[in-house]
VEXDO-796678 format. One record per residue (C-alpha): residue number from 0; residue in one letter; x, y, z. Coordinates in steps of 0.25 Angstrom, whole numbers, m for minus. Each point is the difference from the previous one (the first is absolute). Layout:
BEGIN
 resi resn    c1    c2    c3
  NUM    A     X     Y     Z
...
end
This chain:
BEGIN
 resi resn    c1    c2    c3
    0    M   m24   m10   145
    1    K    14     1     3
    2    I     0   m15     5
    3    F    m7    m4   m12
    4    N    11     7    m9
    5    R    11    m6     8
    6    I    m6   m14    m2
    7    K    m1     2   m14
    8    D    14     5    m2
    9    F     5   m12     8
   10    Y    m8    m9    m9
   11    S     6     6   m12
   12    T    14    m3     4
   13    M    m3   m15     2
   14    R     5   m10   m11
   15    I   m11    m7    m8
   16    R     2   m13     8
   17    T    m2     6    13
   18    K   m12     8    m5
   19    L    m6   m13    m5
   20    L     2    m7    13
   21    L    m6    11     8
   22    L   m12     1   m10
   23    F    m2   m16     1
   24    M     1     1    15
   25    I   m10    11     1
   26    F    m9    m7   m10
   27    G     1   m13     8
   28    F    m4     7    13
   29    F   m11     7    m7
   30    I    m5   m13    m5
   31    A     1    m7    14
   32    Y    m7    12     6
   33    L   m11     0   m11
   34    T    m2   m15     3
   35    F    m1     2    15
   36    I   m11    11    m2
   37    L    m8    m8   m10
   38    S     1   m12     9
   39    V    m6     8    12
   40    I   m11     6    m9
   41    T    m3   m14    m5
   42    A    m1    m5    14
   43    S    m9    12     4
   44    I    m9    m3   m12
   45    E    m1   m15     3
   46    L    m4     3    14
   47    R   m10    10    m3
   48    S    m6   m10   m10
   49    A     0   m11    10
   50    A    m7     9    11
   51    F   m11     4   m10
   52    S    m2   m15    m4
   53    T    m2    m3    15
   54    V    m9    11     3
   55    E    m9    m4   m12
   56    K    m1   m14     6
   57    L    m2     5    14
   58    V   m12     9    m4
   59    S    m6   m11    m9
   60    R     1   m11    11
   61    N    m5     8    12
   62    S   m15    m1    m3
   63    S    m4     3    15
   64    P    m2    15     2
   65    D    11     8     8
   66    V     9   m12     3
   67    I    11     9     4
   68    E    m8     8    10
   69    S    m5   m14     6
   70    F    15    m2     5
   71    I     1    13     8
   72    G     1    m3    14
   73    K     5   m14    m2
   74    K    14    m6     2
   75    Y     9    m3   m12
   76    N    m3   m14    m5
   77    R     0    m9   m12
   78    A   m14     4    m5
   79    M     5    14    m2
   80    I    12    m4    m8
   81    S    m9    m8    m9
   82    A   m10    11    m2
   83    I    11    11     0
   84    P    13    m6    m6
   85    F     7    14    m1
   86    L     2    m1    15
   87    A    11   m10    m2
   88    L     7     8   m10
   89    E     6    10     9
   90    G    15    m1     0
   91    Y     0    m7   m14
   92    H    13     0    m8
   93    E     1     0   m15
   94    G    14    m5    m3
   95    D     7     9     9
   96    L    m5    12    m9
   97    L   m14     3     6
   98    N    m6    m2    13
   99    I   m14     3     6
  100    K     2    10    10
  101    S   m14     1     6
  102    I   m14    m4    m3
  103    S   m12     8     5
  104    F   m15    m2    m1
  105    Y   m11    11     0
  106    L   m15     0     3
  107    F    m9    11    m4
  108    E   m14     0     6
  109    P   m10     8    m8
  110    S   m10     1    12
  111    K    10     7     8
  112    D     8     6   m12
  113    A    13    m4     7
  114    W    13    m7    m4
  115    Y     6   m10     9
  116    M    14    m7     0
  117    I    m1   m15     3
  118    F    12    m6     7
  119    F     5   m10    10
  120    D     3     6    14
  121    K    11    m6     9
  122    N    m9   m11     4
  123    D    m2    m4   m15
  124    I   m14     4     1
  125    L    m6     7   m13
  126    I    m5    13     4
  127    K    m4    13    m7
  128    E     4    15     2
  129    E    m7    12    m6
  130    V     9     8   m10
  131    T    m1    15     2
  132    D    13     5    m7
  133    K    m6     8   m12
  134    A    12    m3   m10
  135    E    m2   m15     3
  136    L   m15     1    m2
  137    F     2     7   m13
  138    V     9   m12    m5
  139    L   m10   m10     5
  140    N   m12     7    m7
  141    E     8     1   m13
  142    A     4   m15     1
  143    L   m14    m4     2
  144    K    m4     6   m14
  145    K     8   m11    m7
  146    K     1   m15     1
  147    T    15     1     1
  148    S    10    11     0
  149    F    15     2     4
  150    K     9    12     2
  151    D    13    m4    m6
  152    Y    13     8    m3
  153    L    11    m1   m10
  154    Y    10    m9     5
  155    W    15     4    m2
  156    G     6   m11     9
  157    N    m1     7    13
  158    N    m8    m6    12
  159    D   m14     4     0
  160    S   m15    m5     1
  161    Y   m13     2    m6
  162    S   m15    m3     3
  163    L   m10   m10    m6
  164    W   m15     2     3
  165    F   m11   m11    m2
  166    N   m15     2     1
  167    L    m4   m13     8
  168    T   m15     4     0
  169    G    m9   m11    m4
  170    S   m14     1    m7
  171    A    m7    m4    13
  172    D     8     8     9
  173    R    m7    12     8
  174    N    13     7     3
  175    F    12     3    m9
  176    Y    14    m7     2
  177    L    14     5    m5
  178    L    13    m8     0
  179    S    13     8     1
  180    I    14    m7    m3
  181    I    13     8     2
  182    V    11    m6    m9
  183    Q    14     3     3
  184    R    10     0   m12
  185    K    14    m3     4
  186    G    12     9    m6
  187    I    13    m5    m6
  188    V     8     5    12
  189    E    m9    m8     9
  190    I     1   m13    m8
  191    G    15     3    m1
  192    G     9   m11     6
  193    I     6   m11    m9
  194    F   m10     2   m11
  195    L     5    14    m2
  196    I    15    m4     1
  197    A    m2   m12    m9
  198    G    m8     8   m10
  199    S    10    11    m1
  200    F    11    m9    m2
  201    I    m7    m8   m11
  202    I    m3    13    m7
  203    F    14     5     1
  204    I     6   m13    m6
  205    A   m10     0   m11
  206    S     2    15    m3
  207    F    15    m2     0
  208    L     0   m12    m9
  209    S   m10     7    m9
  210    A     8    13    m1
  211    R    13    m7    m3
  212    I    m6    m8   m11
  213    F    m7    12    m6
  214    S    11     9     2
  215    Y    10    m9    m7
  216    Y    m9    m1   m13
  217    M    m3    15     1
  218    A    13     5     4
  219    I     8    m5   m13
  220    P    m9     6   m10
  221    I    m1    13     8
  222    L    15     1     2
  223    K     1    m2   m16
  224    L   m10    12    m1
  225    K     8     8    10
  226    S    13    m2    m8
  227    Q    m8     4   m13
  228    A    m5    12     7
  229    S    14     4     5
  230    S     5    m2   m14
  231    I   m11     9    m6
  232    A     3    11    11
  233    S    14     0    m4
  234    G    m4     2   m15
  235    N     1   m14    m6
  236    F   m13    m2    m7
  237    D     4   m12    m7
  238    L    m1   m10    11
  239    R   m12   m10     0
  240    I    m4   m10    10
  241    D    m8   m12    m5
  242    I    m9    m5    12
  243    R    m8   m11    m5
  244    S   m12     1     9
  245    R   m14     4    m2
  246    D    m2     6    14
  247    E     1    14     4
  248    I    15     0     0
  249    G     1    m5   m14
  250    E   m10    11    m4
  251    L     9    10     8
  252    S    13    m6    m8
  253    L    m8     2   m13
  254    A    m4    14     4
  255    I    14     4     4
  256    N     6    m5   m13
  257    T   m11     8    m7
  258    M     3    12     8
  259    A    15    m1    m3
  260    E    m2    m1   m15
  261    E   m10    12     1
  262    I    10     8     9
  263    K    11    m3   m10
  264    L    m9     5   m12
  265    M    m5    12     8
  266    I    15     4     4
  267    D     4    m2   m15
  268    E   m11     9    m4
  269    L     2    10    11
  270    N    15     1    m4
  271    S    m4     2   m14
  272    R   m10    10     4
  273    M    10     7     9
  274    N    10     0   m11
  275    A   m10     6    m9
  276    I    m3    11    10
  277    S    14     3     2
  278    T     2     0   m15
  279    M   m12    10    m2
  280    N     7     9    11
  281    K    12     0    m8
  282    I    m8     3   m13
  283    D    m6    12     7
  284    R    14     5     4
  285    A     8    m4   m12
  286    V    m9     0   m12
  287    L    m8    13     4
  288    S    14     7     3
  289    S     5    m4   m14
  290    L     4    13    m7
  291    S     2    m6   m14
  292    R    m5   m11    m8
  293    F    14    m7     1
  294    S     0     1    15
  295    L   m15    m5     0
  296    V     3   m13    m8
  297    E    13    m2     9
  298    N    m9     1    12
  299    V   m11    m9    m5
  300    T    11   m10    m5
  301    A     6     0    14
  302    I   m13    m2     7
  303    V    m5   m12    m9
  304    S    14    m6     0
  305    E     0     0    16
  306    L   m14    m6     0
  307    F     0    m9   m11
  308    T    14    m4    m3
  309    D    m3    m8   m13
  310    L    m8    11    m7
  311    E     6    11   m10
  312    V    m7    13    m2
  313    F     0    11   m10
  314    L    m9    13    m2
  315    A    m5     2   m14
  316    M    m4    15    m2
  317    A   m10     2   m11
  318    D     4    11    m9
  319    E   m12     3    m8
  320    D     5    11    m8
  321    N    12    m8    m6
  322    K    m8   m13     1
  323    R    10    m8     8
  324    Y     3    m5    13
  325    H    12     5     8
  326    V     4   m12     8
  327    L     8     3    13
  328    V     7   m12     5
  329    G     4    m3    14
  330    N    13    m5     5
  331    N    m5   m14     1
  332    L    m3     0   m15
  333    A    11     9    m4
  334    R    10   m10     4
  335    R    m3    m7   m14
  336    S     7    11    m7
  337    E     9    10     7
  338    S    m2    10   m11
  339    V   m15     0     1
  340    N    m9     5    11
  341    S   m11     6    m9
  342    F    m4    m2   m14
  343    Y   m12     4    m9
  344    V   m10   m10    m6
  345    D    m9     6   m12
  346    F   m15    m3     2
  347    E     0    m7   m14
  348    K    10   m10     5
  349    L    m9    m5    11
  350    G   m13     0    m9
  351    E   m13     7     2
  352    E    m5   m12     8
  353    I    11     0    11
  354    I    m1    15     1
  355    A   m15    m1     2
  356    G     2   m11    10
  357    N    10     9     8
  358    Y   m11     9     4
  359    Y    m5   m11     9
  360    F     6   m10    10
  361    Y     4   m13    m6
  362    S    10   m12     3
  363    L     7    m8   m10
  364    S     4   m15     2
  365    H     9    m8   m10
  366    E   m11   m11     1
  367    E   m12     9    m5
  368    N     7    12    m7
  369    E    12    m6    m6
  370    D     0     8   m13
  371    V    m2    14     7
  372    L    10    m4    11
  373    S    10    m5   m10
  374    E    m1    13    m8
  375    L     2     9    12
  376    N    11    m8     5
  377    S     7     2   m14
  378    L    m3    15     0
  379    F     5     2    14
  380    G    12   m10     0
  381    T    m7    m8    11
  382    E    m3   m15     3
  383    Y   m13     1     9
  384    F    m9   m11     3
  385    Y   m10    10     6
  386    M    m2    14    m3
  387    M   m10    10     7
  388    N    m5    14    m5
  389    I    m6    10    10
  390    P    m5    12    m7
  391    I     3    14     7
  392    Y   m10    11    m1
  393    I     1    15     3
  394    E   m14     6     1
  395    E    m6   m11    m8
  396    T    10     2   m11
  397    Y     9   m12    m3
  398    V    15     4     1
  399    A     8   m12     3
  400    S     1   m15     3
  401    L     7    m7    12
  402    V     5   m13    m6
  403    L     5   m11     8
  404    G     7   m13    m5
  405    R     4   m13     5
  406    E    10   m10    m7
  407    K    m4   m12     9
  408    D   m12    m9    m3
  409    V    m7     5    12
  410    P   m14     8    m2
  411    F    m2    13     7
  412    T    m7    m2    14
  413    D   m12     8     4
  414    F     9     7    10
  415    E    10     4   m10
  416    T   m11     5    m9
  417    D    m7     8    11
  418    T    13     6     5
  419    S     5     4   m14
  420    I   m14     7    m3
  421    A     2     8    13
  422    I    14     4    m5
  423    A    m5     4   m13
  424    D   m11     9     6
  425    Q    11     6     8
  426    V     9     2   m12
  427    G   m12     7    m7
  428    V    m1    10    12
  429    A    15     2    m1
  430    M     0     2   m15
  431    K   m11    11     2
  432    S     9     7     9
  433    L    12    m2    m9
  434    R    m8     6   m12
  435    Y    m2    12     9
  436    I    15     0     4
  437    E     4    m2   m15
  438    R    m8    12    m4
  439    I     6     9    11
  440    E    14    m5    m4
  441    S    m3     2   m14
  442    L    m4    14     3
  443    F    12     3     9
  444    L     9    m6   m10
  445    G    m6     8   m11
  446    I     3    12     8
  447    L    14    m4     4
  448    K     4    m4   m15
  449    A    m5    13    m5
  450    L     9     7    11
  451    S    11    m9    m4
  452    K    m1     3   m15
  453    T    m1    15     4
  454    I    13    m1     7
  455    D     6    m7   m12
  456    A    m6    11    m9
  457    K     7    11     8
  458    S    13    m4    m8
  459    K     0    m4   m14
  460    W    12    m9     4
  461    T    m9    m9     9
  462    Y   m13     0    m8
  463    G    m5   m14     0
  464    H    11    m5     9
  465    S    m9    m6    11
  466    E    m9    m8   m10
  467    R    12    m6    m7
  468    V     6    m4    14
  469    A   m13    m7     3
  470    K     1    m7   m13
  471    Y    14    m5     2
  472    S    m3    m4    15
  473    E   m12    m8    m4
  474    A     8    m7   m11
  475    I    11    m3    10
  476    A   m10    m6    10
  477    R    m6    m9   m10
  478    A    13    m5    m4
  479    M     3    m3    14
  480    N   m13    m9     1
  481    L    m5     9    11
  482    N   m15    m1     4
  483    D   m11     9    m6
  484    E    m2     8    12
  485    F    14     4     1
  486    I     1     3   m15
  487    H   m13     9     2
  488    N     6     7    12
  489    I    14     3    m6
  490    T    m6     5   m12
  491    I    m8    10     8
  492    S    12     3     9
  493    A     9     2   m12
  494    S   m10    10    m7
  495    L     0     8    13
  496    H    15    m1     4
  497    D     4    14    m2
  498    I   m13     6     5
  499    G     8     6    12
  500    K     7    10   m11
  501    I   m13     8     1
  502    G     8     9    10
  503    V    13     1    m9
  504    S     1    13    m8
  505    E     0    m1   m15
  506    N    14     7     0
  507    I     6   m11     7
  508    L    m7   m11    m9
  509    D     5     7   m13
  510    K    14     5     5
  511    R    10    m3   m10
  512    G    12     1     9
  513    T     4    m7    13
  514    L   m10     1    11
  515    T     5     7    13
  516    S    m1    m8    13
  517    E   m12     8     4
  518    E    m7    m3   m13
  519    F     4   m15     0
  520    G    m5     0    14
  521    A   m14     4    m5
  522    I     1   m11   m11
  523    K     4   m11    11
  524    N   m12     3     8
  525    H   m10    m3   m10
  526    P    m1   m15     3
  527    V    m4     3    15
  528    E   m10    11    m4
  529    G    m6    m9   m10
  530    A    m2   m11    10
  531    E    m6    10    10
  532    I   m10     4   m11
  533    L    m5   m14    m1
  534    E     1    m5    14
  535    V   m12     9     4
  536    I    m9    m8   m10
  537    P    m5   m13     6
  538    G     4   m12    m8
  539    Y    11     7    m7
  540    E    11    m5     9
  541    K     2   m11   m10
  542    F     6    10   m10
  543    I     9     7     9
  544    S    12    m9     0
  545    G     2     2   m15
  546    I     0    15     2
  547    I     8     2    12
  548    Y    11   m10    m4
  549    H     2     2   m15
  550    H    13     8     3
  551    E     6   m10     9
  552    H    13    m6    m5
  553    Y     3   m14     0
  554    D    14     3     6
  555    G    m6     8    11
  556    N     4    14    m5
  557    G   m14     5    m4
  558    Y   m11     8     7
  559    P    m8     3     8
  560    F     4   m11    10
  561    G    13    m6    m6
  562    L    m6   m14     0
  563    K     8   m11    m8
  564    E    m3   m13    m7
  565    E   m12    m8     5
  566    E    m3    11    10
  567    I    m6     7   m11
  568    P   m14    m5    m3
  569    L    m2    m7   m13
  570    M    m9    10    m6
  571    G    10    11     3
  572    R    11    m8    m7
  573    I    m8    m2   m12
  574    I    m5    14    m2
  575    A    15     5     2
  576    V     4    m8   m12
  577    A   m12     4    m9
  578    D     3    15     5
  579    V    14     0    m4
  580    F    m2    m7   m13
  581    D   m11    10    m4
  582    S     9    12     4
  583    L    12    m5    m8
  584    V    m8    m2   m13
  585    S    m8    14     2
  586    D     6    14    m3
  587    R     4     8    12
  588    P     3    15     0
  589    Y    15    m3     2
  590    R     1   m12   m11
  591    K    m7    m7   m11
  592    G    m7   m13     2
  593    M     9   m13    m2
  594    S    m3   m11    m9
  595    V    m6   m13     6
  596    E    14    m7    m1
  597    E     7    11     6
  598    A   m10     0    12
  599    K     2   m15     1
  600    E    15     2     2
  601    I    m2    10    11
  602    L   m10    m9     7
  603    K    11   m11    m1
  604    Q    10     9     7
  605    E   m10     3    11
  606    R    m3   m15     3
  607    G     3    m2    15
  608    K     2    15     2
  609    K   m12     9    m2
  610    L    m9   m12    m5
  611    D    m4   m14     3
  612    P     8    m9    m9
  613    A   m11   m10    m2
  614    I   m10    10    m4
  615    V    10     7    m9
  616    D     2   m14    m7
  617    I   m15    m1    m2
  618    I    m2    14    m6
  619    L    12    m2   m10
  620    Q    m8   m12    m5
  621    I   m13     7    m2
  622    V     4    14    m6
end
């Protein structure tokens, strides 16, 4: 087995021309060998046929009984040859392929129940000798049962012999007579000599020339196919080989071209599927981790933009109570207008037919739905050629639509549609979680706002202060064109900005005179204490910056950390301006509230000192 494997390995290293030469030589020698075998077998058959024909003539010609027995005891003569021609065949050669090795006659005398072998002695006198060997007797009795029989063996080209048996008994004979002819078949090696050398040389030359011719015509297309296969292996699936042939190589070329095309399509499909799988993983991490509607639409927008670069997306939240859609716009669509990242659309503007249609999946094209698409484009300020609505349900209740649009005249593909539906399903799961989060948040906010109002109510001078600061902060943020999520967060943060004063005594809050250092220390600590109250509530960290930094000064002289300028988060800087303005126009134990104009003058004086000058300029325009 090891030798076979080594031969196979060695053969695999040969070039195709060498292989063809070797194969043609092997084939040539095989044909020569087969020709030799068939020649010997043919000569054997011809000899057997000739012998049988001679026996038939001999038996029919010898009318006298027991002719063979009549020659026993007589010397070899012409009459014997005439009556028994087989005597002359011993040593006969058939074209150097066969020769008769021996001829034997046997006599069976029924009266004695004995077999005798008839042969010439050294004096050429024909005598008989009784056969006593049991094995030989068995063969003789078996041969006597048939007119002719032979014991032959498969011939493989080696030197061997076989026997022919003929029944020579005539109808008038009292005894039975058998003829045995031993035929020798010569082997290839025995014949050898010039014939073997010349034949080998002719076979080698013919094989060599045939191999060269065939390899030339086979190697060229095979080398082309090899080049194409190497190109495919390196990732180039665009190379095609045109072999104009109807044989197997032509079919192989066509098969490789087809394979390259199919592999290219499969790889493209696989890449798309891999991108989809990667996208779905991102959806699981990003969409399902969204803690607000604003972050949800941003995450969805980012995912869709990464996967489909020419699609725009927005989330239309159905507000059944107010009969309108709250349309949340992602960054890829918000670029159309820096001041808009969400807007409302009344149901009546869309029409009952469109509202009813939003409960189901549909796709609009400029070719088939020009009127509806044109109306939606004018409503949303878009120029889509194609638009897709994917309804989102929570527990079988319609809550929103994921809407995708494309400004190019390219229809949605099945892959885009399937992937977008999968995204919408995940958005539905995320929205269900968001509803729960919003309810919990609303509950906590209600408690915190009630607590904040309680703190404001501890002193008649601060009653309603937090609500007014929240209103001013929201107005400033909107004037700065900040996004809806920031506006939502700063409004809540401003309403809770003084929640840390829960531990400050009413005597300190209502004191008319100057505060002592210890009392001022208690006041200065309320931003940190307020932040500590909110930081233990999951998801409320987004409100902390407005609470902890609203007493930082733009020039760095504020508290609790002494930050300055851009080091102070934007939310803290906005609330600081709103807080100062409301404090100026409100009554305090130690003074009356100022007029708006007086407060504006103070704000101008604090530009670049306590307060951010850009934010001061904005509040001066809106109050």
